[in-house]
DOKEFI-356804 format. One record per residue: x, y, z of N, C-alpha, C, O in turn. Coordinates in pm, whole numbers, plus 50000, padded with zeros to 5 digits. Layout:
// DOKEFI-356804
XYZXYZXYZXYZ
...
// end
This chain:
// DOKEFI-356804
514564913351238514594902251318514144905851459514474916451511
513344896451524512844898551657513534888651749513814877351709
513804892851871514444884551967513774884052106513194893852153
513874872252169513294870752304514504870252401514254867952520
515684872052366516874870652448517074883052541518154888952545
516084886752611516184899352689516884897652816517384907652867
516994886052875517644884453003519104886952998519684892553091
519734882852887521144885652867521394899552820522404905152864
520614906052735520914918952677520304930852746521024940252781
519004930752766518364941652836517204936352918516054935952875
517604932153047516644925353137515454933653167514404928153203
515554947353153514434956753191513434958453078512354963953100
513764953652955512974956052836511584950452859510634957952839
511384938052899510114932052913509184940353003507984941352978
509764946353110508914954753197508384967053130507254971353152
509264972853043508824984252961507634979952875506624987052872
507714968752805506634963952723505374960952803504274964652761
505514954552916504354951952999503764964753052502534965453060
504524975153089503944987153130503164994653024502145001053049
503714993352897503014999652785501634993152759500634999552728
501674979752774500374972252751499434974552867498224974652844
499884976452991499054979053097498354992453081497174993753114
499075002453031498505016053010497455014952899496415021552903
497735006652803496725004952692495414998652746494305002652710
495594988952830494474981952885493524990552962492314988552960
494115000453033493305009253110492725021053035491975028853094
493055022552906492435033452825490955032752821490405021752815
490275044152824488815044752808488405044852662487215044152632
489345045652571488965045852429488595031752375488945021552434
487885031752266487605018752202488885013152147489675020352087
489094999752167490364993052134490164984752010489404975152010
490854988551904490804981551779492074974551744493134980651756
492064961551699493224955051659493334955251504492474949651435
494394961551450494654961351311495484948851273496454946051344
495204941651171495924929851127496454933250989495704937150900
497754931650972498354935650837499594927750808500254923050902
499934926050686501204919550649502394927650698502254938350757
503544922450671504814929250722505544936150602506744938650611
504834939150491505494944250371505564959650368506224965050280
504924966750460504944980950453504094986350335503164979850289
504444998450289503725004050172502515011250207502405015450323
501565013250121500455021750133499475016950248498835025250313
499385004250269498434998950376498935004550510498115008650593
500235004850534500745010450651500415025050669500055029450779
500525032550561500195046650568498725048350595498325057150672
497885039950532496465040750560496125037850711495265044450769
496765028550769496525025250910496955036650993496235040351086
498085042650967498555054251048497575065251040497185071151141
497145068250917496145079250897494875076450968494315085451030
494355064350961493135060951030493265062051176492355067151241
494345057551233494595058951377494715073851418494205077751522
495375081851339495485095951373494225103451360493945112651438
493395099551258492095106051227491165104351352490355113151383
491315092951421490325089051520491045087251662490585079651748
492175094551679492995092351794492295095951925492675091052031
491275104251917490555108252043489535097752085489055097652199
489205088851990488145078452017488635064252019488005055152074
489855062451953490205048051931491715046551969492565055051941
491945035352035493305031152065493615018751982492795009651977
494795018051915495085007851820496224998551863497245002951916
496024985851840496984975451843497244970851707496334971851624
498384965851673498724960251537499284946951555500024944451650
498944937851462499364924251459499924921151324499214922351224
501184917251314501804913851186502594901151196502964896751305
502864894951075503664882351076505044885051126505564896051111
505644874751186506994876051230507624861351224507184852051291
508674860351139509284846951126508424838751039507504843850973
508724824751037508054815750937506544816050967505734817550875
506144814651093504654813551115504194821251245503074819651293
505144829451297504754837151419504124850251390503994854651276
503724856451501503164870651490503744879251593504274874351693
503644892251573504134902051673503024912051700502444917451605
502704914551821501614923251864502274935451927503104934252017
501874948151874502454960251920501354970051955500254969451900
501644978952046500704990252075501015001051972502175004051946
499925007051910500025017351806500255010451671500034998451658
500685018251572500855013751439502255012651389502485009651272
503215015151479504685014851434504984999551396504474989951453
505834998851296506184985451237507384979751311507714967951291
508054987351393509294982651462509224986551608508454995151649
510034980151682510054983151830509544971551918509424960151874
509254975052040508844965052137507484958652112506594964952055
507314946452154506044939552130506064926052207506904923152293
505034918152165504884904652212504854895152094504084897352000
505694884552095505764875951981505124862452020505334857552131
504354856851931503694844751956503894834651841503384836751731
504614824251866504714813551758503384806951724502614802951812
503134805951593501864800051552502154786251496503234783751442
501154777051508499894779051574499894775551722498884777551790
501054770251775501194765651905500724775152020500144770952120
501014788151998500714797952101499554807752061499464819052107
498714802751975497544810351928496604813752046496054824752052
496444804452136495564807252253496164817552346495434824552416
497464818652348498104829152434497754843152368497484852752440
497754844052236497354856652172495944859752205495634871352234
495054849852203493624852652242493494857852378492724867152404
494234852152468494214856052611494674870852629494084879052701
495724873152559496264887652573495284897652512495104908552566
494654894052396493634903352338492454905052439491864915752451
492144894752505491064895752602491464904452726490674912452776
492664902752771493174911152889493304925452845493084934452926
493654928052719493784941752674492414948452637492374960352606
491344940852641490014945452622489754950452472489074960352446
490314942952383490104946152243488604944752215487974935052258
488004954752143486584953952115486264951551969485114948651938
487204952451879486944950251738488244947351667489294952851701
488174938251564489354935151476489124940851343487994940451295
490164946551276490154952151143491244945151063492434947551083
490824936750976491874929450889492094938050770491164941250695
493394941950751493904949250638494574940450537494474943050417
495224930250580495864920950487496254908050558496634908250675
496164896450485496444883150549497684877350495498024866350538
498394883150406499584877550347500634875650456500934884650535
501204863050456502324859850555501794853750688502594849450771
500484853350708499914847750831499574832150812499284827050704
499634825850928499094812350935497574813250913496954822950958
496954803250845495484803350814494604805250941493454809450930
495124802351058494284803551178493914817651209492974820051284
494644827451151494414841251177492984845351137492394854251197
492454838651035491074842450991490004840351098488934846451093
490324831151200489454827651307489574837151431488874835751531
490484846551416490854855051535489644861451594489324859151711
488944869451516487804877351566486724867651617486174869751725
486404857051539485394847551589485734840751718484864838551802
487054837251735487454831251861487494840651977487424836452093
487594853551947487504864052054486044868152078485764875352174
485144863951993483724867952007483564882151973482734888852034
484324887351878484264901551843483804903651691483974894751608
483234915351660482934919151528484224922251457485234925251522
484224921651327485404924851250485104931851117484044930051057
486054939651075486014946850947487154942350862488184937950912
486964943550721487994940250630488144952150537487154958150496
489374955550503489634965450393490354957750284491404951650306
489744958250162490334952050042491254961149967490874967549869
492504961650016493534971149971494084966749835494594974949758
493974953449806494444948149676493624935449649492544933749706
494154926149560493304915849504493824902649562493614892349498
494484902349677495064889249729493924879549752494154867549733
492744883449789491684873549814491024868149695490234858749704
491344874049576490774868949451491704858149389491284847049357
492974862049375493904852649305495134849149384495994841949333
495274853749500496454852949588497494862749542498354866649621
497464866949416498394877149361497844890849389496814894349331
498454898749473497824911749517497554921049395496624929149403
498294920449289498174929349186497354924049065497024931848975
497034911949062496364904948952497194907448815496614910448711
498504906248823499304907648711499934894748669500144885848752
500234893548543500874881048491502364881948518502824891148586
503114872148464504584871848488505324883448417506504885648445
504674890548331505254901948266504874915448332505194926148280
504184914548447503754925948517502634932948462502514945048485
501724926348384500564932648317499274927248374499204915348408
498294935348385497014932148445496274920948364496224920948241
495714911448444494824902048384493564908948330492794914148410
493314909148205492164916448156490884908648175489814914648183
490964895448181489794887048194489974877548321491074872748345
488954875148396489184866348510489634852348469490474846348536
489074847048357489474833448310491014833848280491774825048321
491424844448206492844845048173493654845848296494724839948309
493064853648393493814855048522494024842048594495104839448649
492934833548595493024820248651494134811948593494904805348662
494174812748456495184804648381496614809548394497574801848390
496744823448412498064828448411498564833048542499464841348550
497944827648651498354832148790499844832048805500534822448771
500344843648860501724845348875502304834748975501864833749090
503284827048926503894816749014504534821549136504634813949232
504994833949140505644839649254504644842249366505054845349478
503364841049340502334842049449501544829949469500324830549482
502214818349473501474805449483500844804749610501334810349708
499694797749615498864796249729499294784149813499974775349762
498914783549942499304771650023498654759749956497484759949919
499484749249941499004737149876498844738449720498324729449655
499294749549665499214752949526497774750949476497484743349383
496874758349546495454757049508495194764749373495924774149341
494224760649302493804767749189493044780549239492474780849348
493074790849155492424803549205490984801949248490554808049346
490204793449174488824791249220488754785449352487954789949435
489564775649379489614769149518490104779549622489634779649736
491004788049584491554798149677490414807849714490244810949831
489654812549619488504821549643487454814949730486894821649818
487164802449712486204795749786486574795549932485674795750017
487864795149966488374795250095488214809250163488304810050286
487974820150087487814832850142486344836850157486054847150218
485454829150105483984833450102483434834850244482834845050275
483624825050330483104826150470483704837750542483004845450608
485074838950530485754849650595485244863950561485074872450648
484994866150422484394878850377482954880050420482504890650461
482234868650410480794869750443480474872350586479384877450614
481324869150678481084870550823481564884250872481344887650988
482194892150788482664905650832481394914850852480384914050781
481554923450953480424932950969480494943750868479454948650824
481724947950825481854957850722482984954050633484014949450684
482874955550497483994953250409484154966450329483274970850255
485334972450349485714984950283486474982450154487254972850151
486314989650052487134989749937487325004249894486415012649899
488665006949846488935021649817488515027349687488595039449666
488025018349594487575023649466486455016249408486245004749446
485695021949317484605014949249485095004449153484444994249131
486285006949094486834997249000487154984249073486814973349026
487824985649193488174973249271486884967149323486804954949335
485934974949353484624968949402483974960249294483444949449323
484024964949170483474957549061484204943649044483574933149029
485514944349048486304932249040485934921049151485804909149123
485784926249272485444917249385484064911749361483854899749378
483124920049322481784915249302481644905749191480694897849192
482524905849092482534896048987482804881749048482324871548998
483584881649157483874868849209483134866149343482964854449377
482704876349419481974874449540480724882849533480654893149601
479694878849452478554887349423477684891249537476904900749530
477844883249650476974886449765477584896449864476984899349967
478724901549834479404910849929478614924149926478144928949823
478514929450050477894942650067479124952450097479594953250211
479604959349994480844966950000480524982050039479504987950001
481474987450115481485001750138482695007350064483845004550095
482345015649964483385022549891483885034849966483155044749982
485105034150009485625044150106486985048650067487955041250081
487095061250015488375067549990489115068950123488505069250230
490455069750115491205069150241491085083250309490735093150245
491405083550448491245095750519492015108150468491635119450497
493105105850393493825117450342492985125550251493225137550242
491935119750177491025127150095490205136850186490035148650154
489725131750296488925140350385489715152150442489225163050470
491045148550457491935160050516492305170250410492395182150442
492535166150280493125175250183492165180150081492425190550021
491025173250056490075178249956489345190149999489185192050120
488855198849908489005197349766490495200949724491105209849783
491015193949626492315196849573492345208849487491315212649430
493525215349473493615227149396493355224249251493535213149201
492875236149181492705234649034494045233048969495025239049012
494095224748863495375223348791495905236448742495145245048696
497175237948750497795250748704498055250048560498575240148509
497695260848491497975261848348499415265348327499885275548379
500115257748256501555259748232501815263048084501555255247992
502375275648068502595279347925503975273547885504975275847953
503995266247776505175258947738505555264247596504805263047499
506755269947593507225275247463507405264547365507775253347401
507145267447235507195257147132508495248647123508405236747094
509615254147146510915246447135511345241147269512365234347274
510695243547370511065239047506510605225147526509435222347503
511485216047568511075201947598510025201447710510095208947807
509095192647695508115190547798508675180347897509135169747854
508645183248027509075173948129508005165248176507065169848241
508105152048144507125142348186507715134848307508755128548295
507055135548422507525129648540506555118148585505335118848571
507245107148641506515096948719506995098848865508035104948889
506275093748956506615095349106506485082449172505635074149136
507345080449273507255068249360508215057349323509205059949254
507965045249368508725034149330508195027449206507065022749204
509015027049106508575021948973508985007548958510155004448935
507974998448971508234984148943507584980348807507024989148740
507624968248768506954964348648505504966748655504924971648558
504864963648770503444965848792503104980848775502074984248717
503964989348824503725003448817504175009848690504035021948674
504705002148601504935007348459506375010248428506625018148337
507365004248498508715007048469509095003948322509815011848261
508664993548268508924989648138508364998948027509005002247927
507105002748057506475011947967507115026147969507275032547865
507465030648089508065043448113509435044148032509735053547959
510185033448053511465032447986511335031447833512145037147760
510335024347785510195022447643509855036147582510365039547476
508985044047649508635057247595509825066447596510025074147501
510635065847700511835075447701512835070947592513435079447527
513015058147573513945054047463513375057847322514125062447236
512115055947300511565059247173511635074147147511975078747038
511295081747254511345096647239512765101847203512935111047123
513725095747264515215099647236515475095147094516085102747018
515075083947056515405078346921514815086946814515435089046710
513635092146835512905100546741513215115146765512665123446693
514035119046857514405133346889513135141246919512985152546870
512225135646999511085143047033511335152547147512175149547233
510645163947154510885173847256510225169647398509405176747455
510645158247445510085152347566511255148547660512205142347612
511235151647785512165147547889511465138647989510375142148033
512025127448028511365118148122512165118348250513375116248248
511505120748359512055121248491511265111748586510035110448578
512035105148676511485096748781511795103348915512945103048959
510795109248982510935114249118510755102149209509645099549256
511805095049235511725082849307512795073249256513885077849221
512555060649251513545051349206512765039149144511555037649158
513575030849075513055018549015513715006749075514785007949135
513084994949059513654983049114514744977249034515304966949073
515084983448919516194980148835516704992848771515935002348757
517964993648731518465005748663517645008348528517334999048453
517375020348506516655024348382517615031048287518725034848322
517125032448163518005038148058518335052448092517585059348162
519485056748041519985070048076519045080548010519195092448035
518105076147928517125086047873516225091047990515535101147975
516235084848096515405088848210516305094348320517305088248356
515935106148375516715112048488516055106948615514915110348645
516775098748689516165093048819516635101848926517825104548939
515675106649005515985116249118516185109549250516625116049345
515895097349260516215089549388515165088549493514095094649482
515445081549589514465078749709514185091349779514965100849771
513025091749851512655102649925511795097950041511305086650039
511585106750146510635104250246509285109950202509255119550125
508205104550245506895109250213506715124350230506125130850144
507225129750338507095143550369507845152850276507655165050278
508715146950193509525155250103508925156349964509305165349889
507985147649925507515146149795506975158949733507305162449620
506125166249813505565178449759506665188149724506585194649620
507665189549805508785198849776509515194849654509895203349574
509745181449634510535176549528509775178949391510375182549289
508445176749398507665179949276507795195149235507995198549119
507665203749338507875217949315509205221449259509315229449167
510215215349316511635217749275511875213149134512445220349052
511415200749103511655196048963510745203548860511115205648744
509575207448908508655215448826508325208448691508595213848583
507705195948699507365189448569506145196248508505325202548575
506085194548379504905200248306503735190748314502595195348301
503935177748336502895168148347503435156048432504595151948422
502535150848513502865138548589502055127148531500845127848515
502825116348501502215104448434502325093148523503365090948586
501185084948532501125073048603500985061048499499905057948449
502145054748472502075043848369501745030248418502125020248358
500995029748533500645017648602500035006348507499215008948419
500474994648533500024983148460499124973948539498804962948494
498694978448663497774971148743496744981248798497054993148809
495554976748831494574985848878494704989449029494074983449116
495544999349052495765003649192494395007149255493545013349190
494185003249378492875005749450492765019949503491655024549531
493885026949518493785040249567494905049249518494615058649444
496175046949555497385054349507497565066549586496895076549563
498545066049687498895077849764499715087349678499635099549695
500545081849581501275091049490500325099349405500615110949375
499185093449367498135101449297497655112849389497455124149344
497495109849514497075120449607498115132449607497735144149605
499465128749607500495138749608500455146749469500695158849465
500165139749364500115146549232498955156349230499095167649181
497765151949284496585160249286496845172749370496405183549333
497565171449484497895182449572498765192549501498735204549528
499565186949407500635195949350499945204949240500515214949197
498795201349200498025209649094498615208648953498345217148869
499425198248926499965196348791499055189648691498185181948733
499185192048566498445183848471498865169648487500005166548521
497865160348462498115145848483497735137748360496885141748280
498385126148345498025115748252497935103248332498905099148395
496775096848330496545084448410495965073948330495315076848230
496155060848370495495049248302494045047548335493565052548437
493315040648250491925039248275491605025748350490595019148327
492545022348439492235011148528492445015148670493175024748695
491855008248763491975010948903491275023948940490325028348876
491825029949048491195042049109491385054549032490715064549058
492375054248930492785066548871491655074648810491455086248844
490935068448721489825075648644488815082048734488425093548714
488365074148838487275079948920487825090949016487065099449062
489155090549045489665100649136489935113749069490045124049135
490045113348936490355125748859489115129948773489255138448685
487975124448796486795127348714486475141848717486325147948823
486365147548592486025161848580487215171448595487045183548584
488395166048620489525175048639490105180448505490385173248409
490265193148510490875198848378492325195148364492965191248461
492845196248242494265193148213494625179248265495705177148321
493755170148247493955156248292493455146948188492315148148141
494315137348149494025127648041493845113848107494695109348185
492715107348074492585093748120492735084747993491885085247904
493785076747986494175070047861494065054347879494155049447992
493885047147771493865032347777495215027947834496265032047783
495205019647938496455016048005497345007547921498565007547941
496764999947822497564990647742497784995147599498074986847512
497665008247571497935012947439499425012747404500255012947494
499785012347274501245011247247502035023347274501445033947297
503355022847273504265033447305504035045147214504005056347265
503865043647088503705054946992502395063047033502345075347021
501365055747079500185063347113500445071247243499965082547256
501185065747336501445073947457502205085847424501925096547478
503185084647335503965096747297503075106547226503235118547248
502175102547145501305112147084500475119247192500215131147176
500025112647302499325119547407500165131147464499645142147485
501435128747489502325138647545502575149947446502615161647484
502745146547321502925157147219501685165647198501775177747177
500535159247203499235166947196499085176247312498665187647295
499425171647431499365179447557500355190647542500045201847583
501605188247484502495199047479501965210047384502075222047411
501385205347272500925215247182499765223147237499595234847203
498945216647324497915224347391498465234847487497965246047493
499495230947561500115240747656500725252047583500645263547626
501375248947467502145259047391501105269147337501435280847317
499905264947315498905274347259498155282847365497325291247329
498445280747488497765288347595498335303247597499525306047581
497385311847617497735325547625498105329047774497485323747866
499045337447794499405341647926498205349347984497655358347920
497815345348109496735351048174495325345648132494275350748172
495395335448053494175328848015493445323248135494075317048221
492195325148145491455321048261491445305648278491205298048185
491735301848402491765287748434490335282248455489445288748510
490195270048408488905263748430488975256448557489875248248574
488055258748652488155253248787487645237748779486905233448691
488155230748879487765216348896486535216248974486595214849096
485395217548910484155218248985483605204849019483915194748957
482765205049120482005192449155482945180949182482695169849136
484075183349258484915172549296483995162649374483235166749461
484095150249341483195140049385483075138749534484065139149607
481815137349579481635134049725482315120149746482125110749668
483105119549855483795107949880482805095949920481885097650001
483065084649862482625071549918481115071149935480615065350031
480375077449840478835076549857478355081049985477355075950035
479045090850045478585096350176479385091450293479275097150401
480205080850277480925075150394482195083750420482935086750326
482425087450546483615094250589484255086850706483535084250802
485535083350707486035077050826485945084950943485705079451051
486135098850935486135107151050484865106851132484875108851254
483755104251061482405104451125481655091351128480745089651208
482045082051041481225070251026481965057251058481355046551056
483245057851086484075045551107483745039151247483525027051257
483735047251349483595041851486482245035351504481215041851482
482225023451541481015015851579480535020551714481305026751787
479275017751749478805021551884479755015651987480285004651972
479965023652095480895019252198480435006452265479235004652290
481404997152296481004984652355480614987352498480914998152550
479954977852563479494979152698480714982552788481764976152777
480574992152873481694996552958482124985153057481304977653109
483364984653078483914975353176484404982053299484684994053299
484494974553404484944980853533486354984953518487214976453495
486664997353530488065002353512488914998953630490135000653629
488234994053737489004990253852489604976053841490424972153923
489194968653743489634955453720491124955253683491504960853581
491974948753767493364949253749493964935453705495114932053736
493114927753632493534914753593494844915353516495744907253538
494944924653426496154925053337497414925653419498324917653399
497494935053513498654936653597499074923653664500264921353686
498064914953698498404902353764499004892553672499534882353717
498944895053544499434886153435500814890553388501384884053301
501364900553437502584905753385503674896053372504304895253267
503944888053482505044878553484504894868753367505864866253296
503684863153345503444854053238503694859853103504054852553012
503514873153085503734879752953505154881552924505524882852807
506014881653022507444883352998508074873152898509004875952822
507484861452906508104850752814507784853952669508364847452582
506914863052636506534866752500507144879952455506954883852340
507864887052540508414899652510509444898352397510194888652392
509464908252305510374907652191510634922052139509854931152168
511704924052063511924936552000512814934851877513354924051854
512964945451800513724943751675515204945051696515694953351774
515924936151620517324937051602517684937951457516844934651373
518874942151422519364942351290519334928151227519844918351282
518704927751111518624914951034519754913750937519884922150848
520594903550949521764901750861521324900250714522004904850623
520154893450694519714891750546519374905250486519564907150366
518864914750566518614928150507519864935050472519904942150371
520934933450550522234939150519522714934150382523164942150299
522624921550358522924914950234522134920850121522664924250015
520834922050145519944927150038520294942450004520184947049890
520704949350108521034963350083522284963849989522354972149899
523194955450013524424955449932524104950749785524644955849687
523174940549778522834935749641522104946749565522304948449444
521214954749636520534964549567521474975349515521264980249404
522494979249589523444989449550524284983949432524584991149337
524654970749440525364965149324524534965449201525034967649090
523194963149221522324962749098522214975649025521724975848912
522664986849085522624999549012523855001448923523955011248848
524764992048932525964992848836525514987048709525004975848707
525684994648592525144989748468525484976248426524614969248375
526814971648444527204958348397526434947648479525844938348424
526454949248609525664939348694524244940148661523614929548654
523624951748640522264953048605521924945248478520864938948471
522784945548378522584938148256522524923148281521744916148216
523344917848376523334903948404522024900048483521414889648460
521654909148577520494906248654519184905948570518234898648598
519224914348464518064914348376517874901248298516804898748241
518904892948296518714879648242517904870948319517334861348266
517794873848449517044865548543515534869448530515194881248543
514624859448506513194862248491512704870948605513164869548718
511784879848576511324889548675510754883448798511004888148909
509994873148782509314866848899510344859148983510094856849101
511494855248927512564848549008513344859549087513744857349201
513554871049025514154881649095513364885949223513924888549330
512014886549204511144890749310511194879849423511174883249541
511264866849384511354856849490512614858249564512614857349687
513734860549493515004862749568514914874449662515334873349777
514384885649619514234896449708513444893049831513824896749942
512384886449813511454882849928512104872350015511694870950131
513084864849970513784855650056514674863950154514804860150270
515244874350111516094882250204515194891450299515494893450417
514144896650242513214905650318511934908350238511954909150116
510814909750313509564913850257509284928550271508264933550225
510194935750336510024950250350510264957150216511024952050133
509644968650194509854975950074511334979750065511964983250164
511894978949939513304980149921513804994149966514954995650010
512975004049955513385018349998513635018750145514445026850189
512975010050229513145010550372514465004150402515065007450504
514944995150321516184988050347517374994750293518444994750355
517205001050171518385006450096518855020050152519975024350123
518005026750230518435040050281519695038150368520225047950421
// end
């Protein structure tokens, strides 16, 4: 929750905000405004990485939804803290004025979910060039994952139009074709449109054939590649093979499939153990050992500590990049991935890695693991490892570190002190975070949902209804609230 009630609580806070903005306005770096939803997740991580990668050349502002139709503007990429709040659409012109005073030179749209439609005009009304990154499929179907009500990927665009998930209804309940038509001009006027995978690029080109896309893996690839060769693990014949999944496991990320495989393996007494390094949005069968939430910086150590024989991504939607895949690649473990989304192209040529049909039945998935176990059991100690050669050049030659920054805009007179003269006017828009009572309720509900009896009752509620209830209380990722 954001508040403007600074005079009663902290009368000096608006001056801190104004001073931060004044310092930003005087920076000699190029000033880029990132626009993103308020849901957190991988897009936030990408923005932080991009800002850090180019911190010597670029100063970042972020704009996110706040309240029913408002927005909050902050210096840097932090999701919480001090900022300026503008109710939309009534105070849209005030936001334009502030961006002008701060000397913003470019806008980068990362996501539009949660914004008033006027936000699409922001760069045009500022007279600035803009970029778009297609992190998911929101601009195709309004549903970011292109999954149906059972959490499974739309295999055909026509089926996708007919089966659009009701929990992602569009303004005015538009049909998907009408929704896409509303995005055409916005996409077409962008100076650059980035997409993190070839798979996602093909899906967008099916619907927007005139787009000129830049396929750009995220900056973490530039920082960490080449990844280590997969480690050969000798697995004794009678020793169970540990199959791990990592991250937050939702229906879209394969919670149902992961659970079904664990149950079937237990029923058939197969030498397989299933572990989740992370958590699920609902309690899972006791056949799975759930290791719980973690901070991003802890994941590498947790993988080493658990020491899985294989990491599996049971995703049921075509993820456009996947930071958890990056962590798995850094760990050097054998992998099993689905043949949709970025997975196949990011592991191309990697030894000890299986790319499997995402929608194959449970028995076939179990056969994949048993075959891999047999392969590992047959390895000789000291057997020479096959290197992961020719790791793909990223993004057909594009690199954020060298190619993202556009030519510097025309220099402005650094003696211009217009911004400081506007300080008093800006005070009326100052805001900062306070504890949100609805998030406290959601935290309690999540903890109750881990109780088996209550979990059984909750599972009677359709999945899309449970997701709507969660989003009523908060749109933040549940791990940020439940900690």
